[in-house]
C-alpha positions in Angstrom: 0.0 0.0 0.0 1.5 3.4 -1.0 2.3 5.9 1.7 0.4 9.3 1.8 2.3 12.6 1.7 0.7 13.6 5.1 2.1 10.5 6.7 5.6 11.2 5.5 5.3 14.8 6.8 4.0 13.6 10.2 6.8 11.1 10.7 9.4 13.7 9.9 7.9 16.3 12.2 7.6 13.8 15.0 11.3 13.2 14.9 12.4 16.7 13.8 9.8 19.0 15.5 11.1 22.3 14.0 11.2 20.9 10.5 9.5 22.8 7.7 8.5 20.0 5.3 7.3 20.3 1.7 6.2 17.0 0.0 5.5 16.7 -3.7 3.9 13.5 -5.3 6.1 13.3 -8.4 3.9 10.8 -10.4 0.5 11.1 -8.7 0.8 7.4 -7.7 1.5 7.9 -4.0 4.8 6.0 -4.5 7.3 8.5 -5.8 7.8 11.7 -3.7 10.2 14.6 -3.4 10.7 16.1 0.0 12.4 19.4 1.0 13.1 19.5 4.7 14.5 22.6 6.5 15.5 22.3 10.2 17.9 24.1 12.6 18.9 20.6 13.7 20.7 20.2 10.4 23.1 23.1 11.2 26.7 21.9 11.2 25.8 18.5 9.8 26.8 17.1 6.5 24.2 16.5 3.8 24.6 12.7 4.4 24.0 13.2 8.2 20.9 15.3 7.4 19.5 12.7 5.1 20.2 10.0 7.7 18.1 11.9 10.2 15.2 12.1 7.8 15.5 8.4 6.8 15.6 7.5 10.6 12.4 9.5 11.0 10.7 7.4 8.4 11.2 4.3 10.6 12.2 1.8 8.0 9.5 2.6 5.5 11.9 3.6 2.8 12.0 0.9 0.1 8.8 -0.7 1.4 5.7 1.5 1.8 7.7 4.4 0.4 9.2 3.4 -2.9 11.2 6.5 -3.9 12.0 9.8 -2.1 14.0 12.5 -3.8 15.3 14.3 -0.7 16.6 17.9 -0.2 17.6 19.1 3.2 19.1 22.3 4.6 19.4 24.4 7.7 17.5 27.7 7.7 19.3 30.4 5.7 21.6 28.0 3.9 
């Protein structure tokens, strides 16, 4: 069963409370999303570390319920 955009956003915000999350369904199929996540918690972290934080927030759903996620992350002002 595909994952809804609202569920992706909820999981990210639960783990990264200050996150500003924008989700886009790339194909309209509920299976391929793009996410832009901005959080002060990303300050001083590498892009890889930022992405790891988001993947951890998704609690193992990447590759299962969530087939594809094009991810962009940044700290505010960067």
